[in-house]
N, C-alpha and C positions, 0 to 999 in steps of 0.2 A: 591611865586613871582606872580605878575600880568603879564598878557600876554605881555605887552609892555616891561617889564623887561626880560622876558624869551627870547624875540627876540635877546637880547644882551648877555645874560649870560648863557643860557642853551647850552648843547652839549659839549662845550669845557671849561674845568676848569683848568687853568694853576696853576701849583704848584710853590713853592718857586724858584725864579730865572728863570722860564720858560717864553717863549714869551707871551705877552699879547694877540696878535692876533693869530687866528688859523693858525698853520703851514701847509705848503703844503708838505705832505709826498709823494714825487714823486718817488715812488718805486713800482715795480711789485712784489718784493720778500722780504722775511723776514728771519732773521737769528735765529737759535735755538742752544741751548747748547747740545742737545742730540737727537738721533734718536727716543728714547722713547717719547719725547715730541711731535715730529712731528706726530708720530703714534696716540697719543691721540687726536691731532687736527683732524685727518682724521676719527677718531672714534667718533668725536663730544662729547668727554668726558671732554674737557678742553677748556677754552676760549682762543682766539688768532686769529691772521690773518694767513691764509694758503697761500693765493695768492690774488692779487688785482683784479682778475675776480670775487671774491666772497665778499671780504671786504677790506677796507683800512682805516687807522686811520683818515685821513681828512674827507673822506666820512662818516665814522662812527660817527664822531662828529656832522655832519650836520643831519644825520638820527636821532640821539638822540634829537637834538633840535626840529626837526619837530614833532617827537613823543610827546615831551613835549607840544608843541603848540597845537596839536590836542587832547591831553589827552589820547594817546594810550600807550601801553606797549613796542612797538618797531616799527621800520620803516625800509624800504628797498628802497634805491634810485635806479633809473634806468636811462638809457640813453635818454628816452623820455617819454612823457605822454602816448603815444600809447603802449610802452613797459610795463608801469605800468598797464594799462588796460588789456593787454594780460596776464601778469603773475598773476595778481590778480584773473583772471578767471581760467586759466589753473591750478592753484594751487589746485583747488577743482573740476575740471571737466575733463572728458575724452570723447572719442568717444562714442556716444550713449546717452549723457546727454543733458539736456535742461535747459535754464534759461529764465527769464523774464526781459525785459528792458523797461523803459519809452521811448516813441517814440521821445520826444523832447530832443534830445541829440546832441552832436557834430557830424558833418558829418563823421569825421574819425572813431569815435567809431561806428557809424551806419554801415559803410562799414565793419569794423572789425567783428562786430557781425553777420551781415547778409550775408556776402560773404566769408570771410576768415575762420571764425569759422565753416561754413557749410562744407568747405573742410576738416576740422578736424573731421567732424562727430558730431559737437556740434550745436544744433539748438536753435535759439532765437525767442521768441515771443514778439513783440512790443505792448505795451498797452498805452492807453490814461491815463496819470498820474492823470488826474482830474476825472476819472471814479470812481464809487463807489467801496468799498471794495468787494462787492458781484460780481461785473462785473469782477474785476481783478482776483478774486479767481477762476473764471471759466477757466482761462488760465493755472492753475497749473496742472502738470502731476505727475505721480509717480516718473519720472526721473528728475524733476525740482530740480536744485541744488543751485540757487542763484537768487536774485532780484537786479537790477541795476538802478540807476537814478543819475541825476545831481542836486546839490543844486540850482544852477542858470543855466538854460539850455543855451547852446551856439548854435545859437544866439537868440533864441526865448525869453530869459529872463523870462521864467516861473519859479515859485518857487515850488520845490518838497515838498509835505507834508511828511516830513521824518518820523514823528511818525506813520502816517497811513501806509506807506510802510514798516516800521519796524514791525508793528503789523501783517501785512499780511504775511511778510516773516517768522516771528517767529512762527506764527500759523501753518506754513507748515514746520517748523524745518529746514529752510534754512537761510543763512546770507543775510543781506542787505549791498550792496556795493555802496558807494556814491562818486561821483566825485565832489570834493569841490573846484575845480580850481578857479572859478570866485569869490567865497565868501572869500576864504582863511580862516584860523582859526581865523583871526582877527574879521571877521564879523559873522562867524557861525562855530560851532564845532559839526558836525553831530553825533559824538559818544555820546554826551550829550542827544541826542534825540532818541537814539536807534540804530544807524548805527553800524555795526560790523567791516567793513573795509572801510577806506577812502583813496581815491587816488587823486593825483594832477598831472597836467602838471606843473612842476616847471618852465617851460619855460615862463610862464605867470607872474602873479603878484609876485610870490615868488622870481623869478629872477628880473623881473621888468625893465630890461634895454636892452632886446633883444640881449644878448651876448652869451647865451649858452642854448642848448636844454636839457631838463631833465624831470624826473618824479619821483614819490615816492608813496609807498604803506605804509599805517599806519594800524597797527593791534590794535583793541580795547582790545583784550584779554578777551572779554566777551562771545564770542560764544562757545557753547558746541559742539565741533567737534566729541565727542564720543557719539552722539545721535543715531548712527546706520546708518545714511545716507552717512557717509564719511569714508569708510573703509581705504582709503589711509592714514588717520591719526592714525588709531587704529590697523592696521596690519603692520607687519615688512617690512621695506624698505631694500630690498636686496642690494641696492647700498651703504648702510652704515651698513653692517653686521647685518641687522635685527633690526635696531633702530625703536622704536615705538614712534612717535612724541608726542602723547598725554601723554604717560607715562614718557618720558624723558624730555619733555620741558613744560609740563603743559599748562598754559595760553598762552605761547609763541609758541605753536605748529604750528600755521598757518604761522607766519612770519619766523620762523626757517626753516620750510619746503620750503617756497618760496626762501629763500636764498641758502640753502645748496643743494637743489635738482634742482630747475628750474634755478636759477641764475648760478649755476655751469654748467648746460648743455646748456643754451641759451647765456650766456656771455654778457648780456646787462647792465653791471655795469659801472657807470660813472668814469671818471678820477679824480684824486685828485685835479687837477687844476680846473676842472668844479665845483667840490663841494666847493672849496674855493671861487669861484666867486658867487655861489649860496648863500653861507653864508653871503657875503656882502649884497646881496639883502635882505636876511631875517632880517638882523640887522636894516634895515630902513622900514620894512614891515608895522608896525603899523602906523607910521606917514604918509607913502605914501597912505595907504588905506583910511585914514581919509580925505586927500586932494582929492583923486580920487572921493570919494563919494560926497564931497562938490561941486566940479566942475560939476560932472555929474548931480546932482540934478538941478543945475542952467540951464544946457544945456537942460535937459528933459523938464523943465518948459518953456524954450524958444521955443523948438520944438512944444510943446503942444499948444502954442498960435499962431503958424504960419498957415496961410491960405493955405500954399503949402504942408502941411503935413496931411496925411490921418489918421495916428494913431501912437502913441508912446508906446513902451513897456519898461517900467522902473518901477519895483514894488514899489519903494519908493514914487512914485507919488500917491497922493490921487486920487482915481477913477480908478487906474489900477486894472485889474482883479485879480492880485495876491497881492494886497496891504495888505490885512488882513493877509495872510500867511507870507508876508515879515516882518510884525510887530512882528510876533511870532518867526520866525527863524532868521531874519536879522534886528534887531531893530537899529543897528548902521549905516545901509546903505546897498545898494544893488550893490556895486562895481561901477566901472567907465564905465561899458559897457552899452550902450543903443542900442536898435534896433528900427527903425522907418520906416514907409512906406510913401514914397513921392507920392503925387498925380501925375497921369499920367501913362506913360508906363515904361517898363524896360529901354528904351532909356533915359527917363527923369532922372531916378535914376543914370544912367551912366554919363549923362551930369553934374549932380550935383556933383558927386564924382570927375570928372575930372576938375571941376572948383575950387575945394578947393586948397588953397595955403599953409596954415599952416599944415593942417592935411595930413599925409602921407598915400598914397594908397598902402598898403602892406598886405601880407598874414600873419598877426600877430595880436595880441590883448593883452590888459592888460600890457601896457608899460608906461613908464614915459612920452612919447610923445603921442600926439593925433593921432590916427590911424583910417582909414576908409576902409571898404570893402563891396563888393556886394556879399553876400553869394551864391546866386543862380548861379553866374558866376564863383565861385572859390571853397570855402571849401565844398559846398554842390552840386557841379556841377554834380556829378555822380548820384544823386538821381532823381527818376522819378517825374513827376508833382504831382502825388498823395502822394509820399513819402515826397516831399517838403511841401505839405499842412499839413501832419501829424506832420512834424517837426516844424510847425509854421512859414514857410518861404514863402512869396509871391514874385513874380517877382520884385516888387518895394522895397523890404525890404533892408535897409541899416544898417550895423552894425557899430556903432561909438564907439570907445574906447577913452574915454575922458582922456587926460593926465594931467600933472601938470603945464602946462603953465598958465599964467595969464588968468583968466576967460574972461576978456574983449577981449583979443586977440582971444580966441577960438570962442566967440560969433560973433565977427566981421568977422571972416573967414566964418562961416556958413551963415551969412547974405549976404555977397557978392556972395556966391555960389548960394543962392536962387535967388538973383537979376539977376543972369546970365542964369537962366532957361528960 
């Protein structure tokens, strides 16, 4: 199936006489015929649902759909994108470990990596993603366990050279983890370019309607966890009677461990109803992303021609610093998100935002409606001035998430706000 068809038909496959639409299995608990069967579930020797803190049939169908869209062997849904980032890292790291991340990433991820992980005893080094392989290589240590980046950075709209980062990671025998939230698998599938793990905030385009928070981790099944650097996969897990993940689950070792060990202990699994709503968003994802990209391209061109705009970040624009990379990794478009810097001061940017009438000023992005935000005052407010610069954020930077409204209405709203400055 082509990806547009997968959006509708993967994950849930109704049998004869069963509902066409994905059912909501609103249950915490599952019934079994024997104690022996329950024991096998807890020994991880048979398939099935133990408890809805670990798995649920509705959520499972959505996990299978997303894994199919990304080209992975399995997926694990979480209650937020932050939870996906957390578990994707904790699944392979412990106190005393180190990892490398691109500096141009979402502010929440930056704080998670630089502040909270430090409290766990895990250290992160941030690198310029546009630096040479030789420069990035200098940051590796004997205890480095992963490399992290975003396909399209939020809100800098930089494009990650996935193949370069995969090559660097694999040369050091560690996995590349890529946040593919803005691109979605419709525009880019990082696994095809060498990424080992892909994560999403499903709150954004996958849901697309601002109705529920969620996240997901997708396992490519391609990384060799038995290379000697990850003993937690090759040594017995005492919490499951000595199961060895690489021996018992093969290519699915990573995603199985994330579910049965970390999800079991942290309990950040979404409800069946949340997964049902996410599935509705996934069914229209391909057509929505096409329209988002069309509208955003028109808006980016409009902004680029305005004498009140200092600069526009939108990789699909010819002349954008990341245009060449976008043609390689995102030939169908670079999402509906644009960041641009308005001429003047921070106050000028705020005045422009407050003058918009159609666009909603909200702490959200990647929605069917047009949304606007001032990152330095909100999502990246905790960063220092130097950290803001490293993240590609200036005081006058505005993040504009172009929706599905008629393009003329969007452009008219922007023009009247410019006229009001």
